[in-house]
C-alpha positions in Angstrom: 116.0 48.6 100.2 113.7 51.0 98.3 114.7 53.9 100.4 118.4 53.2 99.9 117.9 53.1 96.1 116.0 56.4 96.2 118.8 58.0 98.2 121.5 56.7 95.9 119.5 58.0 92.8 119.2 61.4 94.4 122.9 61.5 95.2 123.7 60.5 91.6 121.5 63.3 90.3 122.9 65.9 92.7 126.4 65.0 91.6 125.5 65.4 88.0 123.9 68.8 88.7 126.9 70.0 90.6 129.1 69.2 87.6 127.1 71.3 85.3 128.2 74.8 84.2 126.0 77.3 86.2 125.2 79.1 82.9 123.9 76.0 81.3 122.0 74.8 84.4 119.3 77.4 84.0 119.0 78.5 80.4 116.5 81.3 79.5 113.6 80.2 77.5 114.3 80.3 73.8 118.1 80.9 74.1 119.7 80.1 70.8 116.4 79.0 69.2 114.2 81.6 67.5 111.2 79.2 67.1 108.6 82.0 67.9 110.3 84.4 65.5 110.4 81.8 62.8 106.7 81.1 63.3 105.9 84.8 63.1 107.9 85.1 59.9 105.9 82.2 58.4 102.6 83.8 59.5 103.7 87.1 57.9 104.7 85.3 54.7 101.3 83.5 54.6 99.6 86.9 55.2 101.2 88.2 52.0 100.7 91.9 51.3 98.9 92.4 54.7 101.9 91.7 56.7 104.5 93.2 54.3 106.0 95.5 56.9 106.4 92.9 59.7 104.7 92.2 62.9 105.0 91.7 66.6 104.0 88.6 68.6 103.9 87.8 72.3 102.9 84.6 73.9 103.1 82.9 77.2 102.1 79.9 79.2 101.9 80.7 82.9 101.1 78.8 86.1 100.6 81.2 89.0 101.7 80.4 92.6 97.9 79.9 93.3 97.8 77.0 90.7 95.8 78.9 88.0 97.1 78.3 84.5 96.9 80.7 81.6 98.0 80.5 78.0 97.9 83.5 75.7 99.2 84.8 72.4 98.6 88.0 70.5 100.1 89.4 67.4 99.7 92.6 65.4 101.0 93.8 62.1 103.6 96.6 62.3 101.6 98.9 60.1 98.6 98.8 62.4 100.8 99.5 65.4 102.4 102.6 63.7 99.1 103.8 62.4 97.4 103.6 65.9 97.2 106.3 68.5 99.9 105.5 71.0 98.4 108.0 73.5 95.6 105.4 74.0 98.1 103.3 75.9 99.2 106.1 78.3 96.6 105.3 81.0 97.6 101.6 81.0 101.3 102.4 81.4 100.6 105.1 83.9 98.7 102.6 86.1 101.8 100.4 86.1 104.1 103.4 86.9 104.0 103.2 90.7 106.0 100.7 92.7 103.1 100.0 95.1 100.8 99.2 92.2 103.3 96.7 90.8 103.6 95.1 94.2 99.8 94.9 94.6 99.6 93.2 91.2 102.3 90.7 92.2 100.6 90.0 95.5 97.2 89.5 93.8 98.8 87.1 91.3 100.4 85.3 94.3 97.1 84.8 96.1 96.3 87.8 98.2 93.0 88.9 96.8 91.2 91.0 99.3 91.7 94.7 100.0 92.1 93.8 103.7 94.9 91.3 102.9 96.6 93.9 100.7 96.3 96.6 103.3 98.1 94.4 105.8 101.3 94.4 103.7 104.2 96.3 105.2 105.0 99.5 103.2 101.9 99.3 101.0 100.3 102.4 102.6 97.1 103.2 104.3 93.8 101.6 103.4 92.8 104.7 101.6 96.0 104.7 99.5 95.5 101.0 98.8 92.0 101.6 97.5 93.3 104.5 95.4 95.9 102.2 93.8 93.3 99.5 93.2 91.0 102.0 91.5 93.9 103.1 89.2 94.7 99.5 88.3 91.0 98.6 87.8 90.3 101.7 85.7 93.2 100.7 83.4 92.0 97.1 83.1 94.9 95.5 85.0 92.5 94.4 87.7 88.8 93.7 88.1 86.7 93.6 91.2 85.5 90.1 91.9 83.0 91.2 94.6 83.2 91.7 98.4 86.5 93.6 98.3 88.2 90.9 96.2 90.4 91.7 93.2 91.8 89.6 90.4 94.0 90.2 87.4 91.7 89.4 84.4 92.9 86.2 82.7 93.5 88.0 79.4 95.8 90.4 81.2 98.1 87.9 83.0 100.5 87.2 80.2 100.5 90.8 78.8 101.4 92.0 82.3 104.3 89.6 82.5 105.4 90.6 79.0 105.4 94.3 80.0 107.5 93.4 83.0 109.9 91.3 80.9 110.2 94.1 78.4 111.0 96.6 81.2 114.0 94.6 82.4 117.4 96.0 81.5 
């Protein structure tokens, strides 16, 4: 009897899902609700003169396919961003500017951690090319060597990497 009840419940839920509008079935996070923006505005108001020109905030809560979980938030006042030297970010952006490097980052976040595993990927290049890309990503801080040919995205870079990828989408 228990199995019959479970199947009936699943059928009921499936029917309800099929009746939903496809657009409403998978809303994007934050659609129609500016909770993060409103929180930022409150923080800026609380900061008074310091945050007079505005600010930028990014945040995320991520569970990787490997099961690791990361939460991160960062904010900066607009004035500090405009006063800073944007050329300092060039190396970091350049490291992300190659399709193979982006694939390596995705694969590492997905659980392939060793240079040997990465070199076995179709279309990723030769072992020498893989190591070149890994050095570029490590030099820019997107990766760190975890010993014995293993690589990891530093925890403090997981959400920023996903933010950059989100911002790059058309």
